[in-house]
C-alpha positions as CSV (number, residue, x, y, z in Angstrom):
1,M,-60.6,154.0,49.0
2,F,-61.4,154.4,52.7
3,T,-60.8,157.0,55.4
4,G,-60.2,154.8,58.5
5,I,-63.3,156.0,60.1
6,V,-65.0,152.6,61.3
7,E,-68.7,152.6,60.8
8,E,-69.6,149.7,63.0
9,L,-68.2,146.7,65.0
10,G,-69.3,143.7,63.0
11,E,-68.9,139.9,63.8
12,V,-67.6,136.8,61.9
13,T,-70.7,134.5,61.7
14,A,-68.9,131.6,59.8
15,V,-65.5,130.7,58.3
16,E,-65.1,128.2,55.5
17,N,-61.6,126.8,54.9
18,L,-61.2,126.3,51.1
19,G,-57.7,125.1,51.1
20,D,-55.7,128.0,49.4
21,S,-58.3,130.5,50.5
22,S,-61.2,131.1,53.0
23,R,-64.8,132.3,52.8
24,F,-65.9,134.6,55.5
25,R,-69.5,135.4,56.5
26,L,-69.9,138.7,58.5
27,R,-72.7,140.5,60.1
28,G,-72.8,144.2,59.6
29,A,-76.3,145.9,59.4
30,V,-74.9,149.3,58.6
31,V,-72.4,148.4,55.9
32,T,-74.9,146.0,54.1
33,E,-77.8,148.4,54.0
34,D,-76.9,149.7,50.6
35,A,-74.3,147.0,49.7
36,K,-74.4,145.3,46.3
37,H,-72.6,142.1,44.8
38,G,-68.9,143.3,43.9
39,D,-68.9,146.1,46.3
40,S,-65.8,146.7,48.7
41,I,-66.1,146.5,52.5
42,A,-63.0,147.0,54.7
43,V,-62.7,144.2,57.4
44,N,-60.1,145.2,60.0
45,G,-58.4,147.4,57.4
46,V,-58.5,144.8,54.6
47,C,-60.5,145.7,51.5
48,L,-62.7,142.7,50.6
49,T,-65.2,142.1,47.9
50,V,-68.8,141.3,48.6
51,V,-69.7,138.0,46.9
52,G,-73.0,137.4,48.8
53,L,-75.6,139.2,50.8
54,D,-78.3,138.0,53.0
55,E,-80.3,139.9,55.8
56,G,-77.5,142.1,57.3
57,E,-74.7,139.8,56.6
58,F,-72.3,139.5,53.7
59,T,-69.9,137.0,52.4
60,A,-66.3,137.5,51.1
61,D,-63.6,135.3,49.6
62,V,-60.1,135.8,51.1
63,M,-57.1,134.5,49.1
64,A,-54.0,133.1,50.5
65,E,-51.9,136.3,49.9
66,T,-54.3,138.2,52.1
67,L,-54.4,135.5,54.8
68,N,-50.7,135.5,54.9
69,R,-50.0,139.3,54.9
70,S,-52.8,140.1,57.4
71,S,-54.5,138.9,60.7
72,L,-57.5,137.7,58.9
73,G,-56.3,134.2,59.1
74,A,-56.7,134.3,62.8
75,L,-60.4,135.2,62.7
76,K,-63.0,132.6,63.7
77,T,-66.7,132.5,64.3
78,G,-67.6,135.1,66.9
79,S,-64.6,137.4,66.3
80,K,-65.4,141.0,66.4
81,V,-64.1,143.0,63.3
82,N,-64.0,146.7,62.3
83,L,-66.3,147.5,59.2
84,E,-66.2,150.5,56.7
85,R,-67.7,151.1,53.4
86,P,-65.6,152.9,50.8
87,M,-65.8,156.7,50.7
88,A,-68.1,158.2,48.1
89,V,-67.0,161.0,45.9
90,G,-67.8,164.3,47.6
91,D,-67.7,162.9,51.1
92,R,-65.5,164.5,54.0
93,L,-62.1,162.7,54.4
94,G,-62.6,162.3,58.1
95,G,-59.5,160.3,58.7
96,H,-56.8,160.0,56.0
97,I,-56.4,158.2,52.7
98,V,-56.6,154.4,53.4
99,Q,-56.4,151.9,50.6
100,G,-57.3,148.8,52.4
101,H,-54.0,147.2,51.4
102,V,-52.3,145.9,54.6
103,D,-48.5,146.4,54.7
104,G,-48.0,144.1,57.5
105,T,-49.0,143.0,61.0
106,G,-47.9,144.2,64.5
107,T,-48.7,143.0,67.9
108,I,-50.1,144.8,70.9
109,V,-47.3,144.7,73.5
110,G,-48.7,147.0,76.2
111,R,-51.7,149.4,77.2
112,E,-51.4,152.3,79.6
113,V,-54.8,153.0,81.0
114,S,-56.0,156.4,82.1
115,D,-59.4,157.6,83.2
116,H,-60.5,159.0,79.8
117,W,-58.0,157.5,77.2
118,E,-55.4,154.7,76.8
119,I,-52.0,154.6,75.3
120,V,-51.4,151.5,73.2
121,R,-48.0,150.3,72.3
122,I,-47.7,148.1,69.1
123,S,-44.7,146.4,67.6
124,L,-43.6,147.4,64.2
125,P,-42.1,145.3,61.5
126,A,-38.6,146.4,60.5
127,G,-39.6,147.1,56.9
128,L,-42.2,149.6,58.0
129,T,-40.4,151.7,60.5
130,R,-39.2,154.3,57.9
131,Y,-42.7,155.1,57.0
132,V,-43.9,155.9,60.6
133,V,-43.3,159.3,62.1
134,E,-44.4,161.0,65.2
135,K,-47.7,162.9,64.6
136,G,-48.1,161.1,61.3
137,S,-51.0,158.9,60.2
138,I,-51.2,155.1,60.5
139,T,-54.1,152.6,60.1
140,V,-54.5,150.0,62.8
141,D,-57.1,147.2,62.1
142,G,-58.7,149.8,59.8
143,V,-58.7,152.6,62.2
144,S,-57.2,156.0,61.1
145,L,-54.9,157.1,64.0
146,T,-52.2,159.5,64.9
147,V,-48.8,158.3,65.9
148,V,-47.7,159.5,69.4
149,E,-44.4,158.1,69.6
150,A,-42.3,156.3,66.8
151,G,-39.7,154.0,68.2
152,P,-37.1,151.8,66.4
153,D,-39.4,148.7,66.5
154,Y,-42.7,150.0,67.9
155,F,-45.1,153.0,67.9
156,T,-47.8,154.2,70.3
157,I,-51.2,155.6,69.6
158,S,-53.7,157.3,72.0
159,L,-57.3,156.1,72.0
160,I,-60.2,158.1,73.1
161,P,-63.3,156.4,74.6
162,T,-65.3,156.4,71.4
163,T,-62.6,154.4,69.7
164,L,-62.3,152.1,72.6
165,A,-66.1,151.4,72.6
166,L,-66.7,151.2,68.9
167,T,-63.7,149.4,67.5
168,T,-61.7,146.1,68.0
169,L,-58.9,148.3,69.6
170,G,-61.0,148.5,72.8
171,I,-61.1,144.7,73.2
172,K,-57.7,143.5,72.0
173,G,-54.9,142.9,74.5
174,P,-51.2,142.2,74.7
175,G,-50.2,139.4,72.2
176,D,-53.2,140.1,69.8
177,P,-52.1,140.9,66.1
178,V,-53.3,144.0,64.2
179,N,-53.2,144.9,60.6
180,L,-51.0,147.9,59.8
181,E,-51.2,150.2,56.8
182,V,-48.8,153.0,56.5
183,D,-49.5,156.3,54.8
184,V,-49.4,155.7,51.1
185,I,-48.1,159.1,50.4
186,A,-44.8,158.3,52.2
187,K,-44.4,155.2,50.0
188,Y,-44.9,157.1,46.7
189,V,-42.5,159.9,47.9
190,E,-39.9,157.1,48.7
191,R,-40.2,155.7,45.2
192,L,-39.9,159.1,43.5
193,L,-36.8,159.9,45.5
194,G,-35.2,156.6,44.8
195,P,-32.3,156.0,42.3
196,G,-32.7,158.0,39.2
197,S,-35.1,160.5,40.8
198,E,-32.8,163.5,39.8
199,E,-33.6,162.8,36.1
200,S,-37.3,162.1,36.5
201,V,-38.5,164.7,39.2
202,L,-38.4,168.3,37.8
């Protein structure tokens, strides 16, 4: 489990196409300092398993399902990525509960620049609109954020200078894809309140 508080802006150093999957090599001095084979690291909000480690870099295999459901398939050598290690038991939950399981991708459609912050507008897949509410939580490229406005096919977020400087959201522009993970609590509530919930929920 993650919190959506990005620890560092890493970089893709190699991409190997394996046909039905890909192998990524990524640089991240902070997230690899105590990493071990088999550990999890979130890359742009996608939970990946460490399969190799070497001097501040780690390797992860990405299967076709992940490539199809996320924006990782668009990464190439030199791409910047948001990196976060899993939350340890007893740590503060600085963001919100993030599983690292991407629900879909959106596209940045506009940015409103101010002196000290930016409002970013992102398209929202139809199947996810019911989970996004004003002032609710959403994960964008692994960053825990608060929804400013929830529209019928989009939402907006407000980014402070720290987020702009230390994550991919400061360098992505209109047309760029982003990974989206909605609040898992909303999905469980919907499931519980579905057909037959009157009998199962007491």
